[in-house]
N, C-alpha and C positions, 0 to 999 in steps of 0.2 A: 813489610818492614822487618828488620832483624829482631824484633822482639819475639817473634814466633820461634825464632831460634833462641824467642822469649816467650811467651806463653808456651811460643813456641816457645812468646815463652810464650803463648804467650804464651803459651806461653808458654825446668830447670829446668849427662843424661843416661838413662838406662833403657834397655829393651822393654817392650810392653810387659813381658812376663816379669821382669825384674821390678816393675812398679808395685806388684803385690808384695814383693820382698823389700823394696827400697822406698817406695812412695816418693820418688824424686822427680822423674823426668817428664812425665806427661805434662805436669804443670810447668816445668821448665820449658817444655815445648810450647805449651799454650801461652805462657807469658812471653816467650820469645816471638811468637807469631804476632803479638801486638805490635812490635816495632816493624815487622814486615808489613803489617796491615794498617798500621797507623799510628799482643803480646797483646809468651799469651798479649818459654811459660810464660800476657799475661800479665794489672792490676791488679761533706766529707768530714768523717770524724777522725780525731787523732787516734792512730793505732795504739794498741796496748803497749805499756812501757816495756822496753827491752827488745822490741821487735826490730829495731834498726831502721824502720821506715820513717819517712818524712810525714809530718802532720800537714794539714791542708794549707797552712800559711808558710810551710817550709819547703814546698816543692820548688826545686831550683829553677830559676829562669834560664832560658836558652843562653848558653855561654857561661853559666855560673857553675862550672864543674869542679872548681878548685884548681884548674889548670888554665893556662892561657888558651882561649877558645880560637880555633882556626876559623877565620872569617867572621868573628864576632864583630858586630857593628856594621857589617855589610848590608844587613837587612834592617829596615826601620823598626824602631822599638814597637810601634803600634802593630806592625805586621807580625813581629815575633810574638807579641801578646796574643793575637788572634790565633796563631798557629798553636801555641801552648793550650789555649782554651779548647781548640778542636781536638788536640791530643788527649786532654783530660776527659773530654766527652767520650772519645773512643775508649779510653781505659775503663771508664765507668761502665759503658755498654758491654765491653768484653768481659769484665769481671762479673757483672750482673748475669750475663748469659751463661758464663762458665758455672756460676753457682746454681742457676736454675736447671741447666742441662745435665750436669754431673755433680750433684750435690755432695755426695760422700767424698769424692775425689777433691772437691774444693775445700772441704773441711779438713782434709789432711794437709792442705797446702797453706791455708790462710785462716785467720781468726775472723775476718770480716771482708765484705766487698771493699770497704774503705782501705784496709791494709793492703789488699790486692792492688787496688788502684795506685796507692802511693809507692809500692815496690815497682810497679810498671813504670811510673813516671820518673823514677830514678834513672832509667835508661832513656826513655823517650825525650826528656828535656835535654839530655846531653847530645843525643844523636841529632836532634833538631838544630843544634848549633853548628854542626859540621858542614863544611863546604861540599857541594856536589850531590847532596841527597835529593831524591826526587819528590819528597813530601812538600805539600803546600796546603793551605787551608782548604782550597777547593777540592782536591782529590781526597783528602781525609774526610771532609763532609760528605762527599759522594759515597765513599766507602762506608761510612756510618749508616747512611740511608739504605744502601744495598744490603748491609748485614742485618738491618732491623727486620727485613722480610725473611731472613734465613731460618729454616727449621733447626731443631737441635741436631738432627742427623747431618745437615749441611755444616753446622757449626763445628761439630766434633771431627768432621772429615776435612776441615779447613777449606771448604768450598767457598772461596772468596770472590767478590767482584774484582775486575781488573784494576780498578782504582786503588785497591788495597795493596798493590805490589808494584809501585812505580820504580823503574830502574834509576840508578844514579847517572851522573854525567861524566864521571871520570873513566878514561880509557885504560886498556891493559897497560900495566907497567907504571901507572900513576899512583902516588901515595894515597893511602886510605887507612882509616881506623876501623871501618865496619863495612860490610858488603853493600849497604844501602847507598854508599857513595859511588859505586861502580856500575857501569853499564852492563857488566857481566854478572852483577849481583853477588860477586864473591871477592872477598879481600883476604889475601894470603898473610894472615897475622896470627898472633897468639894472644888471647885475651883482648884487651882494649888498647893494645900497643899499635904503633905505626907499622903498616905493611904496604903491600902493593896490590892493585887490582889485577886479578888473574882469572884464568879459566878454572872453574871448579873441578876438583878431583873426581874421578869416577867412583861409583858405589863400591864398597868394600875396601876403600883406601884407609890406611891407618889414621887415627885421629886421637886427640885428647879432649876435645870439646866440640859442641855442635857447630860452632862457627868455622871449624876445620872442614866442614862438609858442604855439599851443594844444597841449595834451597830445596826443601822437601825431604831431606835426609837428616838423620840424627846420629850422633856419635854414641854407640852403645857397646857395652862389654860383650866380648865374643862368647863368654860363658853364661851370659844371662844374669849374672849377679849384680849387686849394687856397685861394687868396686872391683877393679881387676887391673892387671898390668897391660893388657892389650885391648884397645878399643878400635872399632871399625865404623866407617860411615855406612849406614843402612837406610834404605827407603822403607817407610812403614807401608805395609800392604793394605789394600782397600777391601771393602766388602766383596766376598766372592773370589778373591785372588788366592792362589796357592800360598801356603805359609809353612814355616818350619822354625826350629830354634834359632836359626841364623837369618831368617826372613820374617821378623815379627809383624803382627797385625798392628794397625793404627789405633788411634784413640777410640775407646769404646767398643773395640772388636776383640774377639778371642779366636785362637786357632783351634777349631773343633775337630771332631773325629774324622771328617772328610779331608783333613789337612788343608782346609780353606778358612778364610776369615769370615766370621759371622758375629752378630750380636749374640751374646750368651744368654742363657736362661735368666729371667729377671723377676722370678716370683719365688716366694718362700716355699721350700719343699720340692721344687722342680728337680727332676732327675739330672744327674751330672756324673762325670767320670773324671776324678782328679788326676788319673794317669795321662789324660789328654790335655793337660794344661790348666789354665785358670778356670775355664768353663763358665762359671756363673758371672753375671753382669755385676761387678762390684762397684763400678764408678758412681752409680746413682744411689743405690740403697745399701751398698756395702756387703752384698752377698758373697760368700765363698763356698766352695764345694767341700763337704765333710760327710763321710759315711754314705756317699752316693746321692746326696741331695743338697740343694742350696740352703745354707743357713745364714742367719744374720751374724756378721762378724762383730767382734768387740774391739775396743781400743784400750791399751794399757801400757805398762812399763816393759813388757816383753812382746814378742811377735812370732807369728808362724804363718806359713802359706795356707794353713787349713782353717784357722779360726780367729786369728787376732792380728790387728794392725798396731803400729806404734801410736800412742796417744799424743805425743808431742808433735806440734806442727812442723812439717818438713823433716822429721827424723827419718833415718834410714834403718831398715831391718837387716841385720847381718845374718849369714847362714847359721850362726850359733843360736839365733833367736833373741839376741840382745839388740836393744834399740840404741842407735848412735845419734846423738844430738848434732844438728848442723853447726858448722863453724860460724863464728860471728863475722860480720863485715870487716875486712882487713885482717881477719884471724887466720891461724894456720889451718891448712887443708892438705889432702893427699888423694889424688885421683885413683891410686891403686888400693889403698886400704881405708880411706875415709879419715876424717869427716869430709863431707861435701859442703858446697856453698849454697846459700839461698839466692835464687835469681833476684836481681840481675848480676850479682857477683859471680865471678868465674875463677877457678883455681889456676893461678899462674905462678910458677916457681914456688909452690908451697904456700901461697897466700891468697886469700879471697880478694880478688881485685874488682873494685867497683868501676862503673863507667866514669871516665875522666881522670882515672888514677894512673893510667898507663902513659907511655910516651906519645905525645901528640904530633901528628903529621903537620908539615907546613901547609899554609893556606892554599898554595898553588904548586 
C-alpha cells in the first residue's frame, strides 16, 4: 500500500545519510509503506495537543475525507467498518514493531505508538475509500499474520508477504489519486491530486516527492541534504550491495569502508571512521561516530552529524546546525529550503496537503 511511500511511510524524503542530518524520511518511508502494506512512513490514546493527529474517536471513516468520496457508498457500511478495523490493527502492529526494532528513530518521529497509528490512519482511511484499490479485509488480515512472524531485519528491509502489496484494478491511462488504485502500482500525480495510472519512471528520474517514484524507490536530495532544489528517484540498497553518496543504503544500513551496505557498529565505544559516512548504528540506540568511536548522541535545540539530533519530533537539521520545525498540516512548506511536512501531509505548491484535500478523480 502507498503508506510506505508512507512509513514508507510507512512509513516521510531524504537519502539515508541525510536522515542523520534531517531525521525526516526513513519514517516517511516507513509510514508510507503502511499504506502499501495495509505505512510506514507508517502509525489508543489521544495524541498530545498540537500534534495534528486524530484521537481514537476521530479517525475518519472511509469516505469522510472532507471531499466527495469517489465510490463512497458502493461498499456496504459493515464491510467498510471491518476494513477500517483491519487497517487500524495493521497500523498498530506496524508502529509497535517500528518502535521495538528502531527505538531511537521512532522517538525522533513520534511521541507514542498511538500518535504514530493516528497519523498513519489519516491516509489509510482516505485511501480505503477510493475506487480500484486492491485492499480488502482478507488480504490485510493475511498481511498482518505474515508480518507478525517477521524479524526486525525483515521489517526494516520491507520484506513483506505478497498479501501486503495488492495491485489496484485501474488500467494505464485511467484516473487515480494514488498508486494503490493502479494495476501498474504507479499514479502520475502530484500530492493527493487526480492523475492517471502510468508506468513508473526509471531510477534517477527527477522527482519532488516519494509518490513520483516507482515502488521501492524514494525521492532524495541529490546532494544528501535535508532540502535541495534537485531530487531524484533512488532505490535504497540492500545489505551487501554496493553503495555511494548517490546510491544510499536502506533502512538500518550504512555504507561502510568496503563501499557496501552493512549494519553499522551498535555498541558504545566501537571503532568507527566518520569520513566513511554515518558508520554507527544510530536507529536503535542513537549512536554516532565521534573521535573514532561510537558515542551516545544527545537531543537538543541544535544538531550536528557528530553528536546531536534535534529534540523536537520530526524536526529537520540544517547544514548550519540549526533545527527547523516541521510545517503544520495545511501550513506553508518548501521542498528546496524547508520546512517539510509531517507524513502523511506532502508539500504541494508550497502547502502541506493532507489526504483528501486534493482534487478528487471521478469514480469511473
